[in-house]
N, C-alpha and C positions, 0 to 999 in steps of 0.2 A: 494520483489519489489513492500525490502521489500520493472471509475472517470467520463453527461446531467445535467445543472440546469434546474427549473422551479420558474415561479414567484411566492412572497412569502413574509412574514412581519415577520423581524429576532422583536422578540419582548424580549428584556434584560433592560426592565425599572425597573422591580423589584430584581434584581439580588444583594447580599450583594456588596459593592464595594471596600470590600479586596481582594474577591474573582471572582470580577467581570468577566474577562476575559477566566477562566476555570471554568464553569458551570455543577454540579452534575446532572446529567439524575437522572431522579427516571422510576424502569421498575421493572415485576416481578418475578424477579432472586434471588436467592443469591448465584448462582456457580459461581465458580473463573472464570473469562470472563480470557482466553487465548490470544486471537487474535481479530483483528477488520481489518477491510478494508473500506476507504470512496470512494463511486462510485462517487457523486460529493459534492458538499458544504454543503447539507442537508442532503444526504442519506446513510446509512452506514450499514454493516452486522456486527456482532460481534456473538465469539462463546464459551460457556464455557466446564467445562470437565465435567459436570451431564447434557449433550443433550440438551443445550440451545442452540439456534441459533434465535438469536436475531435484529429484521430489523424497521429501523427508516427513513421515508422519511420527515420529519421537524426539520431535525436541533434537536433530542434527544429528543422532547417534549411530543412523545408517542412511546412505543417500542411496537413489535409483536411477540410473541415467535412463530415461525413458525412450531416447534415439538411439541406446545402443545400438540397435537393431538396423539403423537405416545407413543406406549408402550413401546420399546426397548429403555434402555437408552447405549447413547454413551457418552465415554469419547472423545472428540473433543479436537485437538492438533494445526492444522493449517485452515488459509483460504488463499484463493486467486483467483484473479476476472482477466481475460485478457481484455473487455468491462464492460462496464455497464449493459450485462445481463449475461455477460457467466462467470462461476466463480465454485469452486471446496475447497470441506473442506476435511481434512483428519481428525484421529483420532488412536484411539486400533479398528483393525480388523473392517475400516471401510472406503469407501472413496464414498462421494455422488456429486453429479456435478448436474449445474442446468444452465437454459437459459432465465430463466426470473428476472433476477437481485436479487435472492435469495428468492422469494415468494413460489418456487414448488422447491423439490430438489429428485435428484433417484440416486438412489443405483449404485454404480459399481462394475467392479469387481474387486475381489483382488488381485496386484500380491505373496502375501505372509500375510498368515494370522500372524501380528506381530502389535506393536505399529508403528504407521506410525506418525513423529513430524513435519515436513515439506513438503511445494508444493508451485511447482510455475507453473502458466499456460500460456505459453507464444503460444498467438495465442488460438481459444476455441481447436481448437482437441488435441493442446502438448500441454504434463503435463507431470513434473517431480516433485516425490514425494520424501522424504528421509523419512529413516526406523533407529529404533535406535538399527541396526546389522549394519551400517555401508553402507549400499546398496542404491543405487540412482536407483528407476524404473522408465520407461518414458513409454509412449501412443503417439502414433500419430493417435489416434481415438477417443478421450476424455475419456478414463480409459476401453472401451473395452476388449485390448489386450497389454500387458505387456510386456518389455523385462527390464533385469536386470544387472548391474555391480556391483560390492564391491569397494566401492574407498577409503574406512577406515577401520580400525581398530576400532573408534570410531561412536558414534550416528552420522545421519547429521541432526542437531539442525534447520536450515538456509539455503533456499536455493536462489541467488539472480543474478541479471543478470545485465551487463555493457548496458545503455539504451542513451549512448552520441556514434559515430560515429566513424565506427570500417572498416575494408577493407573486410576481410572474417570468417567468424564463428562469432556468437553471443559468445562473452564470458559470460561463466554461471560458479556461482561456489556455493560449497556447504561448510559449515563450521561447524567443529566439536567442541568439547570443547577445541583442544586443538592444532587443523589445521587448515588449508584452502586448500581445494581440487578446483583445477581450471583446466577446460574446453571449448573447442568450442564447440559451435552448430552447424552443419556440416550437410548439404542434405545428405552425408553418413554415417553419425553417428559422434562420440566424442571418446574422449579419455580422461582421469584424471590423474591430476599429485597432490600428497599429500603435503606441505610443511608445517613443525612445524611453528608455531607463539609466538607471546609473553605469551601467557597464558601457562606456563611450570613450573612455580613456585608451592609449597606446598599449593592447596587450589584456586588455580586459575583456574578461566572457562570461555570461550565465550560462551555467549549467543546467540548474534544476530547481522547479518551484513548488509551492503546495501552499493550500492553504490550510487553517486547524481543525480537526476532523469535529463535526459541532458545529462548526462557526466560531470565528476567533480568528488570530491576525493570519497576514498572510507573509508568506517567506517566499524571497529568491536568491540562492546561492550561486556562487562563481569566483573570480580572481579579477582583481583590481591590478589593472598593469602600470604604465608610467616607469616610476621612481625604481618597483618593484614589485612581484609576484607578488600579494599579500592578500590570503583567501578573506573571503568576503562577503556577509549576510545584507539585506536588506529587507526592509520591515515595511507591511502594510496595516497599521492599526485595526482600520477601519475598511471594509470594502467599499462603501460609498463614498469613500474621498479617495480616489485614484494619485495616493503622493506614495512615496515608496522613498523610507531615508535607512541609511545607514544604521545599525543597532549598535548601542552605545557599550562600554565597558565588556569589549569583545577582542582580547588580544590570543593571536594564534602566530605560528611561525609562516615563514615564507611558504606557497603552495595553493594548494586547487581544491576548493568547495563542491565536490561532484554531487552528492545526493542528499537529500532531506527527506524525514517519514514526521509529521506532524500528530499522531496520536489524541491529542487534546490541546484545548486551548490554553497550558499552563506547561506540556512538557511536548519537547521537540530536539529531536535528535537530527546531526550532518556527517558526515563523512566527507573524506577526501582522499589529497596523497599523501602516501610514506604513514600509513597508517592512524591519520587523526580521527577520531569520533568525539563529538562534543556534544555536549546535552544543558538543556534551561529546564528551568522549573517554574519559570515565572513570568511565561509567556514570552521567552527573548531578550528579555531586559539582561540579565548576566549569562553566561557561557563558562561552562567546566569543560577543559580537556580527559576523556575518561582514558585509562590502563587500556590498553589494547596490546594481547598477543600478537602483533604483525606487524610490517615495515612496509607490506607491499601494500600500494595504492588501493582504497576500498573505494568501491563505484558505485552503490547503493546502499540504502537500507529501508527493512519496511518492519513495522511495530502494528500488533497485532490490537496490544491497548496499551497502558504505560508501561509496562514492566516488559513484556513478551515481544523480542524481535531478534528480527537475522540481520545480519550484515555481509555484503559478498565483493571480492574486490580480486585482483591480478592474479596469474596462478591458482585458480582454484581455491583461494580463499576463500572461507566460509567462516563467520562470526554469528553466536547464539547469544542473549540474555533471558533470564525468568524473572530479574530484575530490576531492571533499567539498567542495566553496568554499573549495580554500586558494587563497592569492594568490601566494604565493613560489616558484615552480615553474616550473623548465625546460620548455618549451612544445615539443612535435616532434610532424609527425606519426608514426602508428602505422600501418605500414602491413603488413596480412597477404595471402601470395601464396596461400594454401592456401585456396579458398574452403569453406564449409559451414555446414550449420544443426542446431542441436541443435531440432526444432519441437517437440515436445511430450513431458512423460510425460504418460498420462492410465489412471484417475484421481489427482486431487491435490487430496487429501490422500485416501492410499486404506490400505484397511485389512488386506488381506495382501498382493496384488499389483497393480504398475503397467507399464505399455508404454511402453518408451520409440523414439521414433521418431526419424530423423534423416537427413537427407541429406548426400550426397559430391558437388562437381562434379567431383570428378576424381580419380585414382587415387594411394594413397598409404597410409603407416603409419599406424594409426586404434589409440586407447584408448580405450578406455571402462570409466569406474570409477567406484565409491560411497565417500564419505566420510563420515564423520558428523563434528557441530562440533566436536573434537577435535582433526580432520584426519587422523583415522586411518582407515585403508582397510579397508572392511567389504564390500568384493565388488568384484571382477574381472570386468567381465560378455565384454569381448574384447579380446584385445592383438594385430596383424598387421597382414598388408596387406587390404585393399579398394578393389575397383574403383568407380567412377562410379554411384550410383542411391540409392537409397531403404530405408532398412533400418530391422527393428523387433525390440526385443529383451525379455524380460519378467523384471521382477527382481522376487521373493517376498522381505517384508521378512522374513522366514522367524522365528528365535526373538532378533531385534533390539528394542529397547526401541521405544517409542512415543517420535517425537521427529522433529526437523529433519533432515533427509539431503541432502548433494550429489550432485546427477550429475554428472560432468565428462565432457566430451568432446574428445580432443585429436589435432592432424593437423598437419603439417607444423610453422608455428612458431604454430597457434593453440590459443588454451582455451579452451573454452565451458562453463559452469556453470550449471546450473539446480536453485534449488531446490525439493523435497518435502517433507511429513510424512506421517510412518508413524503411523496410527492404528489403536491397539489396544485 
């Protein structure tokens, strides 16, 4: 599931007009990059199958390999962050966590010595890991101790959760090549049910899945075999009805869709073989193949919001967009004179209250507000004049329902948005 902003200048003026909005990134690795997470509109962490942990804070203009000094090689497989600071990566016989946004990493206890293919962090202490043996491992203490459950005879390729409103027990999902395992995350534990899906023909496989952020349809992507290798997307329009059907109006070349990112109920992106990226702006009813400056396989993508996202793939491929990949846009520098940063809200997700921290580089008028998904103002935390410095505010969800909310910090001509999820 399958994100703080800083004042910056977006430099796009020298880009090729053909691929102006999917920008190729330079980095110092030839690893096949297998996963990425966008922590905000300009910050991301990507991992590779040959030890690389790459990090950018400037929209991909520069990338730092955070494992450059390590002698051991790790074949990384998946990455997940529950906030801008707390994250976890897994791979072959390795689990590492970070508490500073991916700058430093700490090895954790292994639940079993095997290939770990997928991971989902739900709040800093709560981690789920999927293995090639069909086990899901769960930790409540940031990877110090683990419990295990065999949920499928097939490998667990993707772990994701429903992020809309729910009554009891966070709905969570484990995707295998041929089935979808569903469970509910309850305080006293969980149980799993394994259901065969539409990837059952010869040569058919599912690779990734996700529900739209904040609630909406769910999607599973992969390849449908038999007569040919056809890129395939299936959709669940209502989580309460366990029926997944192929999307209509989807025309694609032969190949495989490897990854999906769904930042809202309307905007969905997928990526696949030979440099293919598709976008839907109507909840998956129609899809547009985008212009992309690579023919390498694109293995994963992650969007912070509907427009800002990163995609990664084979041979060190990294792409970035700041406007959703659209090409017919007037590009001009966007300059913010007021420097500030919304550092973090912790915990996220939270049960009753969360702490908001932000920094002002100079004195000015400040507004700190909370909005729901419909854009309705639900809490005004501060509005007034503040001096330069660091500030903390405690926000309680009160009687608000579970779901996604937006924390907004406004000062000068700059507006920063941070997503958070209230779980009751």
